[in-house]
C-alpha positions as protocol buffer text, in pm:
chain_id: "A"
residue {
  index: 1
  type: MET
  ca { x: -526 y: 723 z: 1131 }
}
residue {
  index: 2
  type: MET
  ca { x: -337 y: 679 z: 1456 }
}
residue {
  index: 3
  type: LYS
  ca { x: -193 y: 352 z: 1327 }
}
residue {
  index: 4
  type: ARG
  ca { x: -51 y: 532 z: 1020 }
}
residue {
  index: 5
  type: LEU
  ca { x: 99 y: 806 z: 1237 }
}
residue {
  index: 6
  type: LEU
  ca { x: 270 y: 552 z: 1462 }
}
residue {
  index: 7
  type: TYR
  ca { x: 391 y: 362 z: 1156 }
}
residue {
  index: 8
  type: THR
  ca { x: 542 y: 681 z: 1007 }
}
residue {
  index: 9
  type: LEU
  ca { x: 705 y: 773 z: 1338 }
}
residue {
  index: 10
  type: ALA
  ca { x: 853 y: 425 z: 1372 }
}
residue {
  index: 11
  type: LEU
  ca { x: 986 y: 447 z: 1017 }
}
residue {
  index: 12
  type: LEU
  ca { x: 1132 y: 791 z: 1086 }
}
residue {
  index: 13
  type: ALA
  ca { x: 1298 y: 671 z: 1405 }
}
residue {
  index: 14
  type: PHE
  ca { x: 1441 y: 372 z: 1224 }
}
residue {
  index: 15
  type: MET
  ca { x: 1568 y: 584 z: 936 }
}
residue {
  index: 16
  type: THR
  ca { x: 1746 y: 834 z: 1156 }
}
residue {
  index: 17
  type: GLY
  ca { x: 1933 y: 556 z: 1333 }
}
residue {
  index: 18
  type: ALA
  ca { x: 2008 y: 341 z: 1031 }
}
residue {
  index: 19
  type: SER
  ca { x: 2325 y: 345 z: 830 }
}
residue {
  index: 20
  type: ALA
  ca { x: 2337 y: 436 z: 462 }
}
residue {
  index: 21
  type: GLN
  ca { x: 2073 y: 268 z: 247 }
}
residue {
  index: 22
  type: GLU
  ca { x: 1943 y: 53 z: 530 }
}
residue {
  index: 23
  type: ALA
  ca { x: 1631 y: 267 z: 554 }
}
residue {
  index: 24
  type: TYR
  ca { x: 1565 y: 233 z: 180 }
}
residue {
  index: 25
  type: ASN
  ca { x: 1607 y: -145 z: 204 }
}
residue {
  index: 26
  type: GLU
  ca { x: 1385 y: -160 z: 514 }
}
residue {
  index: 27
  type: ALA
  ca { x: 1117 y: 44 z: 335 }
}
residue {
  index: 28
  type: ILE
  ca { x: 1120 y: -210 z: 51 }
}
residue {
  index: 29
  type: ARG
  ca { x: 1101 y: -497 z: 299 }
}
residue {
  index: 30
  type: MET
  ca { x: 802 y: -340 z: 477 }
}
residue {
  index: 31
  type: ALA
  ca { x: 618 y: -261 z: 154 }
}
residue {
  index: 32
  type: LYS
  ca { x: 678 y: -613 z: 25 }
}
residue {
  index: 33
  type: ALA
  ca { x: 559 y: -767 z: 353 }
}
residue {
  index: 34
  type: VAL
  ca { x: 227 y: -578 z: 336 }
}
residue {
  index: 35
  type: ALA
  ca { x: 185 y: -640 z: -39 }
}
residue {
  index: 36
  type: ASP
  ca { x: 229 y: -1015 z: 14 }
}
residue {
  index: 37
  type: ASP
  ca { x: 10 y: -1039 z: 328 }
}
residue {
  index: 38
  type: THR
  ca { x: -321 y: -1187 z: 217 }
}
residue {
  index: 39
  type: SER
  ca { x: -477 y: -1109 z: 556 }
}
residue {
  index: 40
  type: ARG
  ca { x: -460 y: -737 z: 464 }
}
residue {
  index: 41
  type: SER
  ca { x: -729 y: -563 z: 264 }
}
residue {
  index: 42
  type: LEU
  ca { x: -692 y: -549 z: -112 }
}
residue {
  index: 43
  type: ASP
  ca { x: -652 y: -169 z: -101 }
}
residue {
  index: 44
  type: GLU
  ca { x: -372 y: -194 z: 159 }
}
residue {
  index: 45
  type: ARG
  ca { x: -193 y: -452 z: -56 }
}
residue {
  index: 46
  type: LYS
  ca { x: -232 y: -242 z: -371 }
}
residue {
  index: 47
  type: ILE
  ca { x: -93 y: 67 z: -197 }
}
residue {
  index: 48
  type: ALA
  ca { x: 199 y: -137 z: -64 }
}
residue {
  index: 49
  type: THR
  ca { x: 258 y: -273 z: -415 }
}
residue {
  index: 50
  type: PHE
  ca { x: 280 y: 83 z: -543 }
}
residue {
  index: 51
  type: LYS
  ca { x: 531 y: 172 z: -269 }
}
residue {
  index: 52
  type: LYS
  ca { x: 740 y: -133 z: -352 }
}
residue {
  index: 53
  type: ASP
  ca { x: 734 y: -63 z: -726 }
}
residue {
  index: 54
  type: ALA
  ca { x: 815 y: 306 z: -674 }
}
residue {
  index: 55
  type: LEU
  ca { x: 1109 y: 217 z: -449 }
}
residue {
  index: 56
  type: TYR
  ca { x: 1245 y: -42 z: -693 }
}
residue {
  index: 57
  type: TYR
  ca { x: 1209 y: 210 z: -976 }
}
residue {
  index: 58
  type: LEU
  ca { x: 1384 y: 478 z: -774 }
}
residue {
  index: 59
  type: GLY
  ca { x: 1674 y: 250 z: -686 }
}
residue {
  index: 60
  type: SER
  ca { x: 1710 y: 114 z: -1037 }
}
residue {
  index: 61
  type: MET
  ca { x: 1702 y: 454 z: -1207 }
}
residue {
  index: 62
  type: SER
  ca { x: 1934 y: 608 z: -948 }
}
residue {
  index: 63
  type: TYR
  ca { x: 2189 y: 336 z: -1004 }
}
residue {
  index: 64
  type: LYS
  ca { x: 2151 y: 347 z: -1383 }
}
residue {
  index: 65
  type: LEU
  ca { x: 2173 y: 725 z: -1421 }
}
residue {
  index: 66
  type: THR
  ca { x: 2396 y: 816 z: -1129 }
}
residue {
  index: 67
  type: PRO
  ca { x: 2575 y: 504 z: -1002 }
}
residue {
  index: 68
  type: ASP
  ca { x: 2769 y: 712 z: -750 }
}
residue {
  index: 69
  type: SER
  ca { x: 2455 y: 871 z: -605 }
}
residue {
  index: 70
  type: SER
  ca { x: 2423 y: 893 z: -231 }
}
residue {
  index: 71
  type: ALA
  ca { x: 2254 y: 611 z: -45 }
}
residue {
  index: 72
  type: THR
  ca { x: 2124 y: 881 z: 189 }
}
residue {
  index: 73
  type: MET
  ca { x: 1930 y: 1023 z: -105 }
}
residue {
  index: 74
  type: LEU
  ca { x: 1749 y: 689 z: -141 }
}
residue {
  index: 75
  type: ASP
  ca { x: 1670 y: 694 z: 230 }
}
residue {
  index: 76
  type: HIS
  ca { x: 1524 y: 1046 z: 207 }
}
residue {
  index: 77
  type: GLN
  ca { x: 1322 y: 956 z: -102 }
}
residue {
  index: 78
  type: ALA
  ca { x: 1186 y: 641 z: 67 }
}
residue {
  index: 79
  type: LEU
  ca { x: 1077 y: 834 z: 376 }
}
residue {
  index: 80
  type: ALA
  ca { x: 915 y: 1107 z: 166 }
}
residue {
  index: 81
  type: LEU
  ca { x: 731 y: 844 z: -41 }
}
residue {
  index: 82
  type: PHE
  ca { x: 586 y: 689 z: 275 }
}
residue {
  index: 83
  type: GLN
  ca { x: 491 y: 1033 z: 410 }
}
residue {
  index: 84
  type: PHE
  ca { x: 329 y: 1132 z: 79 }
}
residue {
  index: 85
  type: ILE
  ca { x: 124 y: 811 z: 71 }
}
residue {
  index: 86
  type: ASN
  ca { x: 29 y: 840 z: 440 }
}
residue {
  index: 87
  type: LEU
  ca { x: -89 y: 1198 z: 388 }
}
residue {
  index: 88
  type: PHE
  ca { x: -283 y: 1084 z: 81 }
}
residue {
  index: 89
  type: GLN
  ca { x: -453 y: 803 z: 275 }
}
residue {
  index: 90
  type: GLY
  ca { x: -532 y: 1039 z: 563 }
}
residue {
  index: 91
  type: ARG
  ca { x: -687 y: 1296 z: 329 }
}
residue {
  index: 92
  type: LEU
  ca { x: -895 y: 1030 z: 158 }
}
residue {
  index: 93
  type: ALA
  ca { x: -1019 y: 900 z: 492 }
}
residue {
  index: 94
  type: MET
  ca { x: -1130 y: 1251 z: 596 }
}
residue {
  index: 95
  type: THR
  ca { x: -1297 y: 1331 z: 264 }
}
residue {
  index: 96
  type: ALA
  ca { x: -1655 y: 1261 z: 167 }
}
residue {
  index: 97
  type: LYS
  ca { x: -1681 y: 988 z: -96 }
}
residue {
  index: 98
  type: LYS
  ca { x: -1812 y: 1231 z: -360 }
}
residue {
  index: 99
  type: ASP
  ca { x: -1507 y: 1459 z: -312 }
}
residue {
  index: 100
  type: ARG
  ca { x: -1241 y: 1187 z: -325 }
}
residue {
  index: 101
  type: PRO
  ca { x: -1170 y: 1224 z: -700 }
}
residue {
  index: 102
  type: ALA
  ca { x: -1056 y: 1582 z: -635 }
}
residue {
  index: 103
  type: VAL
  ca { x: -811 y: 1464 z: -365 }
}
residue {
  index: 104
  type: ILE
  ca { x: -679 y: 1189 z: -592 }
}
residue {
  index: 105
  type: ASN
  ca { x: -634 y: 1438 z: -876 }
}
residue {
  index: 106
  type: GLN
  ca { x: -452 y: 1687 z: -655 }
}
residue {
  index: 107
  type: PHE
  ca { x: -201 y: 1428 z: -535 }
}
residue {
  index: 108
  type: LYS
  ca { x: -166 y: 1292 z: -889 }
}
residue {
  index: 109
  type: SER
  ca { x: -94 y: 1641 z: -1024 }
}
residue {
  index: 110
  type: ILE
  ca { x: 173 y: 1699 z: -763 }
}
residue {
  index: 111
  type: SER
  ca { x: 335 y: 1364 z: -841 }
}
residue {
  index: 112
  type: LEU
  ca { x: 341 y: 1455 z: -1211 }
}
residue {
  index: 113
  type: ALA
  ca { x: 473 y: 1806 z: -1140 }
}
residue {
  index: 114
  type: HIS
  ca { x: 788 y: 1672 z: -971 }
}
residue {
  index: 115
  type: PRO
  ca { x: 963 y: 1422 z: -1201 }
}
residue {
  index: 116
  type: ARG
  ca { x: 1295 y: 1294 z: -1072 }
}
residue {
  index: 117
  type: PHE
  ca { x: 1446 y: 1136 z: -1384 }
}
residue {
  index: 118
  type: HIS
  ca { x: 1233 y: 1276 z: -1669 }
}
residue {
  index: 119
  type: ASP
  ca { x: 1197 y: 921 z: -1795 }
}
residue {
  index: 120
  type: PRO
  ca { x: 1066 y: 912 z: -2155 }
}
residue {
  index: 121
  type: ASN
  ca { x: 907 y: 568 z: -2100 }
}
residue {
  index: 122
  type: LYS
  ca { x: 567 y: 718 z: -2013 }
}
residue {
  index: 123
  type: GLU
  ca { x: 381 y: 389 z: -2054 }
}
residue {
  index: 124
  type: TYR
  ca { x: 584 y: 243 z: -1769 }
}
residue {
  index: 125
  type: VAL
  ca { x: 611 y: 540 z: -1533 }
}
residue {
  index: 126
  type: LEU
  ca { x: 242 y: 627 z: -1569 }
}
residue {
  index: 127
  type: ALA
  ca { x: 116 y: 269 z: -1533 }
}
residue {
  index: 128
  type: TYR
  ca { x: -51 y: 340 z: -1197 }
}
residue {
  index: 129
  type: ILE
  ca { x: -224 y: 647 z: -1337 }
}
residue {
  index: 130
  type: THR
  ca { x: -365 y: 464 z: -1638 }
}
residue {
  index: 131
  type: ASN
  ca { x: -471 y: 153 z: -1443 }
}
residue {
  index: 132
  type: GLU
  ca { x: -821 y: 200 z: -1301 }
}
residue {
  index: 133
  type: GLY
  ca { x: -762 y: -65 z: -1035 }
}
residue {
  index: 134
  type: PHE
  ca { x: -536 y: 149 z: -817 }
}
residue {
  index: 135
  type: LEU
  ca { x: -600 y: 441 z: -581 }
}
residue {
  index: 136
  type: THR
  ca { x: -237 y: 549 z: -608 }
}
residue {
  index: 137
  type: LYS
  ca { x: -265 y: 746 z: -931 }
}
residue {
  index: 138
  type: PHE
  ca { x: 96 y: 861 z: -913 }
}
residue {
  index: 139
  type: SER
  ca { x: 393 y: 856 z: -1146 }
}
residue {
  index: 140
  type: LEU
  ca { x: 676 y: 622 z: -1060 }
}
residue {
  index: 141
  type: ASP
  ca { x: 909 y: 896 z: -1189 }
}
residue {
  index: 142
  type: THR
  ca { x: 853 y: 1131 z: -895 }
}
residue {
  index: 143
  type: ASP
  ca { x: 1091 y: 1324 z: -675 }
}
residue {
  index: 144
  type: TRP
  ca { x: 916 y: 1220 z: -356 }
}
residue {
  index: 145
  type: VAL
  ca { x: 1090 y: 1476 z: -135 }
}
residue {
  index: 146
  type: ALA
  ca { x: 977 y: 1763 z: -360 }
}
residue {
  index: 147
  type: ALA
  ca { x: 627 y: 1618 z: -401 }
}
residue {
  index: 148
  type: TYR
  ca { x: 581 y: 1566 z: -27 }
}
residue {
  index: 149
  type: ASN
  ca { x: 708 y: 1916 z: 54 }
}
residue {
  index: 150
  type: ASP
  ca { x: 471 y: 2061 z: -208 }
}
residue {
  index: 151
  type: ILE
  ca { x: 160 y: 1880 z: -84 }
}
residue {
  index: 152
  type: ARG
  ca { x: 247 y: 1951 z: 278 }
}
residue {
  index: 153
  type: ARG
  ca { x: 276 y: 2325 z: 201 }
}
residue {
  index: 154
  type: ARG
  ca { x: -62 y: 2319 z: 29 }
}
residue {
  index: 155
  type: TYR
  ca { x: -232 y: 2157 z: 325 }
}
residue {
  index: 156
  type: SER
  ca { x: -62 y: 2375 z: 584 }
}
residue {
  index: 157
  type: LYS
  ca { x: -214 y: 2695 z: 441 }
}
């Protein structure tokens, strides 16, 4: 848990000092590095693969739908994605095994409740939800800032 907190703080510090879109690109680099690192656990690599895919999707759709969109927006979305996933992992770690499906469903519901692009290609954007091999049962088409703020509010009550 402490390792995740330090990782998030390091990412935050980097993002606040980075120029436009550098944080987004660094987030992709970090996710790819973990996803490709065979010394990591399979779950760590799968979560990193989700992060990488979600970031690529976000960048691709942002460019396609709003080519003049702010690079800062990508940075904020990348940070919120990492925070959302870190909170998810922390909640799973603190939850009894029998109660984990409820935590997964809550985070999944919040991801689904905050679409960013309203992409009609549901087969693609819901691939992680329909694939039983992944813990990250989240939509790729998520506004990560809104989703993170929503889940954070729920847990701060």
